[in-house]
C-alpha positions as MATLAB code, in Angstrom:
seq = 'MTVPQERVLVVDDDPIVREVLERYLAREGFAVTAAADGREALEAFDSVRPDLVLLDLMLPRVDGFEVFRKIRARDHSTAVIMLTARGQETDRIVGLESGADDYVSKPFSPRELIARVRAVLRRTGEHAVVGAVEERLSFGGLAVDPAAREARLDGTAIALTPKEFDLLLHFVRNPRIAFSRNQLLDQLWDVAYDGDPSTVTVHVRRLRQKIEPDPSNPSWLVTVWGSGYRFEP';
ca = [
      13.719   80.056   18.863;
      14.278   76.367   19.580;
      17.093   75.236   21.870;
      19.448   72.755   20.165;
      19.270   69.270   21.657;
      22.351   68.004   23.417;
      23.730   64.994   21.584;
      24.557   61.731   23.354;
      26.218   58.726   21.723;
      25.382   55.393   23.403;
      27.885   52.608   22.701;
      27.010   49.137   24.002;
      26.882   45.704   22.408;
      23.891   44.669   24.547;
      20.716   45.553   22.593;
      18.624   45.706   25.779;
      20.986   48.217   27.407;
      21.026   50.297   24.227;
      17.253   50.282   23.990;
      16.755   51.258   27.643;
      19.299   54.082   27.492;
      17.959   55.366   24.172;
      14.432   55.446   25.559;
      15.370   57.180   28.819;
      17.649   59.729   27.142;
      15.154   60.551   24.392;
      12.409   60.994   26.981;
      14.654   63.504   28.781;
      15.068   65.532   25.600;
      18.464   64.363   24.347;
      19.258   63.601   20.713;
      20.467   60.010   20.889;
      22.621   57.984   18.519;
      23.491   54.353   19.270;
      26.301   52.023   18.196;
      26.731   48.292   18.827;
      30.498   47.911   18.451;
      33.723   49.885   18.367;
      33.837   50.553   14.648;
      30.237   51.757   14.566;
      31.031   53.980   17.552;
      33.907   55.744   15.790;
      31.878   56.204   12.610;
      28.971   57.620   14.615;
      31.302   59.911   16.559;
      32.710   61.404   13.354;
      29.217   61.836   11.936;
      27.361   63.162   14.977;
      30.110   64.879   17.029;
      28.234   64.229   20.291;
      28.408   66.360   23.411;
      28.805   63.237   25.542;
      29.558   59.543   24.980;
      28.281   56.663   27.117;
      30.906   54.040   26.328;
      30.838   50.367   27.236;
      34.351   48.944   27.580;
      33.618   45.342   26.581;
      32.969   45.828   22.863;
      33.457   43.593   19.792;
      35.689   44.553   16.843;
      37.357   47.485   18.621;
      37.457   47.417   22.440;
      36.188   50.311   24.506;
      39.581   51.572   25.651;
      40.803   51.797   22.058;
      37.586   53.601   21.068;
      38.166   56.001   23.945;
      41.754   56.720   22.857;
      40.625   57.419   19.299;
      37.824   59.711   20.527;
      40.259   61.672   22.663;
      42.642   61.966   19.701;
      39.807   63.430   17.625;
      38.440   65.784   20.313;
      39.805   65.872   23.856;
      36.931   68.070   25.091;
      34.094   65.572   24.516;
      32.808   64.206   27.829;
      32.941   60.416   28.240;
      31.236   58.237   30.842;
      32.523   54.659   30.810;
      30.107   51.753   31.334;
      31.315   48.298   32.300;
      30.285   45.143   34.093;
      33.568   45.214   35.971;
      33.175   46.575   39.480;
      36.606   46.300   41.036;
      38.343   49.445   42.272;
      41.355   48.764   40.031;
      39.113   48.748   36.956;
      37.566   52.066   37.966;
      41.002   53.571   38.451;
      42.211   52.304   35.054;
      39.172   53.901   33.436;
      39.737   57.207   35.187;
      43.496   57.110   34.608;
      42.805   56.989   30.899;
      40.955   60.310   31.176;
      37.277   59.377   31.453;
      34.993   61.915   33.141;
      33.020   59.297   35.046;
      32.817   55.530   35.453;
      29.603   53.572   36.081;
      29.519   49.856   36.897;
      26.730   47.618   35.645;
      24.052   46.996   36.714;
      23.139   50.654   37.161;
      19.991   52.692   37.599;
      19.063   54.447   34.326;
      17.797   57.409   36.333;
      21.094   57.771   38.171;
      22.963   57.548   34.878;
      20.757   60.267   33.379;
      21.537   62.411   36.436;
      25.249   61.947   35.834;
      24.867   62.809   32.157;
      23.005   65.988   33.062;
      25.593   66.891   35.701;
      28.502   66.641   33.256;
      26.705   68.620   30.544;
      25.401   71.185   33.018;
      28.885   71.913   34.346;
      30.151   72.498   30.837;
      27.269   74.843   30.049;
      27.545   76.742   33.321;
      31.262   77.304   32.904;
      30.715   78.547   29.361;
      28.212   81.171   30.566;
      30.309   82.255   33.544;
      33.476   82.222   31.483;
      31.985   84.616   28.950;
      32.368   87.442   31.494;
      35.335   86.115   33.453;
      38.865   87.186   32.580;
      41.704   84.801   31.983;
      43.546   83.714   35.118;
      47.351   83.740   34.867;
      49.945   82.365   37.259;
      53.435   82.630   35.824;
      53.563   80.253   32.886;
      50.131   78.791   33.618;
      47.091   80.531   32.086;
      43.458   79.404   32.401;
      40.786   80.892   30.132;
      37.258   80.141   31.470;
      35.525   81.535   28.368;
      37.441   79.304   25.958;
      37.673   76.470   28.505;
      41.351   76.327   27.674;
      44.543   76.132   29.733;
      48.030   76.949   28.485;
      51.445   76.229   29.907;
      54.198   78.545   28.664;
      51.973   79.434   25.723;
      51.222   75.844   24.697;
      47.659   74.529   24.980;
      47.189   71.695   27.484;
      44.948   68.803   26.398;
      42.533   68.539   29.325;
      39.391   66.466   29.625;
      36.244   68.352   30.726;
      36.605   67.015   34.262;
      40.289   67.908   34.445;
      39.525   71.449   33.286;
      36.719   71.758   35.862;
      39.128   70.647   38.578;
      41.876   73.032   37.509;
      39.453   75.947   37.189;
      38.075   75.251   40.666;
      41.565   75.344   42.140;
      42.740   78.504   40.368;
      39.522   80.323   41.324;
      40.231   79.434   44.966;
      43.999   79.773   45.458;
      45.600   78.778   48.774;
      42.406   77.089   49.991;
      42.723   73.412   50.938;
      39.942   71.123   49.698;
      39.423   67.573   50.915;
      38.698   64.845   48.395;
      35.127   64.566   49.678;
      34.626   68.316   49.253;
      35.852   68.100   45.675;
      33.513   65.156   45.016;
      30.571   67.151   46.358;
      31.442   70.347   44.482;
      32.579   68.999   41.110;
      30.840   65.666   40.663;
      27.597   67.172   42.072;
      25.352   64.122   41.883;
      24.652   61.297   44.326;
      28.099   59.882   43.626;
      29.333   56.567   45.016;
      31.685   58.458   47.325;
      34.926   56.864   46.133;
      37.655   59.443   46.918;
      40.125   57.589   44.669;
      38.278   59.283   41.793;
      39.649   62.639   42.946;
      43.105   61.189   43.564;
      43.298   59.895   40.001;
      42.181   63.209   38.465;
      44.628   65.222   40.581;
      47.448   62.902   39.551;
      46.543   63.251   35.871;
      46.296   67.022   36.209;
      49.723   67.195   37.837;
      51.199   65.193   34.976;
      49.968   67.853   32.574;
      50.779   71.099   34.417;
      53.670   70.376   36.776;
      57.329   70.465   35.657;
      57.947   67.666   38.170;
      54.673   65.826   38.968;
      56.324   63.891   41.802;
      57.250   67.175   43.475;
      54.358   69.516   42.561;
      54.732   73.257   42.996;
      51.229   74.399   41.972;
      48.858   71.623   42.986;
      50.235   70.638   46.367;
      49.115   68.046   48.891;
      48.014   69.280   52.302;
      48.645   66.244   54.469;
      45.563   65.223   56.399;
      43.397   67.742   54.531;
      43.540   67.332   50.758;
      44.892   69.575   47.996;
      45.621   73.270   47.539;
      46.576   75.457   44.577;
      49.664   77.622   45.185;
      49.896   80.521   42.724;
];
């Protein structure tokens, strides 16, 4: 029996970047599709249905943020790593606020990028295997199903990105335990990350907006001042 290749869509208008990423990814065993602009990216996404998208933000025809929004509208579970020449913290936060799973500034090391791709896909695969034997976790109106990788609030499915689901699942598996932002980076981003704790802050804020009745006064995902965050069942 052959193992199906994991599919990666590379979207970048720079032919050199596309060629380098295609070569590295193919050498690592991924099935790679490439697109040079936003319209090609959306067509390729519909055709290939990739497991992960490497998405440049500065694209012709349709910009990267619009491509990202359309991808999320089609399938909110597809992992997306944003690529951009912008390196300012505000740009990283905007990318993460929009729901991206990771954000890499150019120039980057292809090997590090491959490591991040593997980390995102590995987490998804590991949770699927563990979830197959793990029961659904319920806390009042909030229910988290590891097997289906699905969360529901009062019976309604919550549209979570892969990273947001990983974060929520980590919290509900470890109720009443405070985790610092650096601990969450180490445990959930699990590669040689750039160590920016604002990444965690952004994901927690987005998660609160989706599960809390009043995100400004959270009752489940609470802040432990001086320590980090804790899930209160």
